[in-house]
N, C-alpha and C positions, 0 to 999 in steps of 0.2 A: 725318400727313404733315408736311412742313416748314412753318413759319410764314412763310417769306419771301415766298411768292406767295399772293395771295388771288384768288378768282374774282370778277370783276366782270361787269356786263352785256356789256361789250365783249370779254371773254375767253371763248373757247370752252372747253368741257370738255377737248378734245384739247390745247389750248395749256396749260391748267392741269395736265393729266396730264404733259405733256412737261416743264414747269417742275419739278414735284414729282419726277419720275424723274431729272431732271438733278441736282437737289440730293442725292437719295438715292445716286446713283452717285458723285458727288463725295465724299460722306461715306464711302461704302463703300471707295472707292479710298484715301482718307486712312487709314482704319482698317486696311486691308490693309498699307499702307506702314509704319504705326506698329508693327503686330504683327510684320512682317518684321524690323524693326530691333530690337525688344525684345519677344519673345513671352512676356511675363509674364502672370500671371493676370488683371490688369485689362485689358491690351491684348487678350487672347484673348476675354474677356467682351464688351468693347466691339465687337470685330469680329463676334462672333456676333449681337449686337443689330442691327448694320448689315446683316448678311446677311438676317436675318428681315425687317427693314423693307423692304429692296430687293425681296425675294421677294414680300412682301405687295403692294407697289406694282405689280409685274409681274402679279400675279393680279387686283388691283383694276382696272387699266387695260389688261387684255389685249386688249380689242377694238381698241386703237389701234396694236398692234405686230404684226409678222409672226410667225405661230405658230412657224415653224421657228427663228427667232432667239430667241424667248422660251424655247423648249424647250432649245436649246443652252445658253443662259445658266443656266437652272434646273438642268441636269445638272451644269454646272461648279460652281455654288453648292452643290449637294447633296454633291459630293465634298469641297469645302472645309468644309462644315458637319460632315461625318462626322469629319474630322481634328480640327477644333477641339473637337468633342464629346469625343473621346478625351482630348485635352489637358485640357479643362475638368473632365472627370470626375476625372482624377487630381489636379488642383489642389484640387478640393473635398474629395476623400478625404484628401489630405495635410493640408489645413487642419484637417479634423475630427479626424484622428488626433493631430495635434500638440496640439490643444486638449484632447483626452482623455488626453494623456500616453502614447499608444501609439506606439512607434517601430519595432515589429517589422517592419512591411511597408514602411516608408519607403524603404529602398534599392531594393526591387523596383519600387515605384511611380515613384520618380524616374527609374529606368532606362527604364521603359516610357514615361514622359512625354518623356524625351529622344529616344527612338526616334520617337515621333509628331511631336515638334517638328522633327526632321530631315526627315521626310516632308513636313511642312508647309512648311518652307523650300524644299525642292526644287519643290513645287507652285507656290509663289509665284514662284520664279525662272522657271519655264516660263511662267506667266501674264504676268510682266513682259516676258519676251523676245517674247511674242506680241502685246504691246500691248493687253491685254484691255480697258482702259478706252476707248481710242480705237475699238476694234472694236465694243464694246457701244454707244458713243455713235452710231457710224455706223449700226449695225444697227437701233437703236431710233429713228433720226432725231432725236437730241438735240444735234446739232452746233451749231445756231444758237439754242439756248435760253439 
């Protein structure tokens, strides 16, 4: 979890969880914004790390959040993770093939990556239009953290 908040005797575990989840959501939203602007291999990798960390936080602190809200967020994250996996798989393969000096599959892999990247961009446009970060903050009661 993030190092910004530490638990003290005066802090409840629920307050600690809220502070951690708020930080993880802020980081996730930042990584989504960066990957939307420049969906390069590093940005996609960093986004995937943020998705995993936020998902793990939801799992770890699930007792503090409404089950239906957590389920809805997890479904959305799963879809995003699927798309970023497809992009990341192609990035890794392209990098490996380039290092090995094999360019035969490069055009097909780049075309596939671009197709997944377009789907990714459309998904993020929908998320932004829906105000996902504010919805999740509200649904998880992270507004005042």
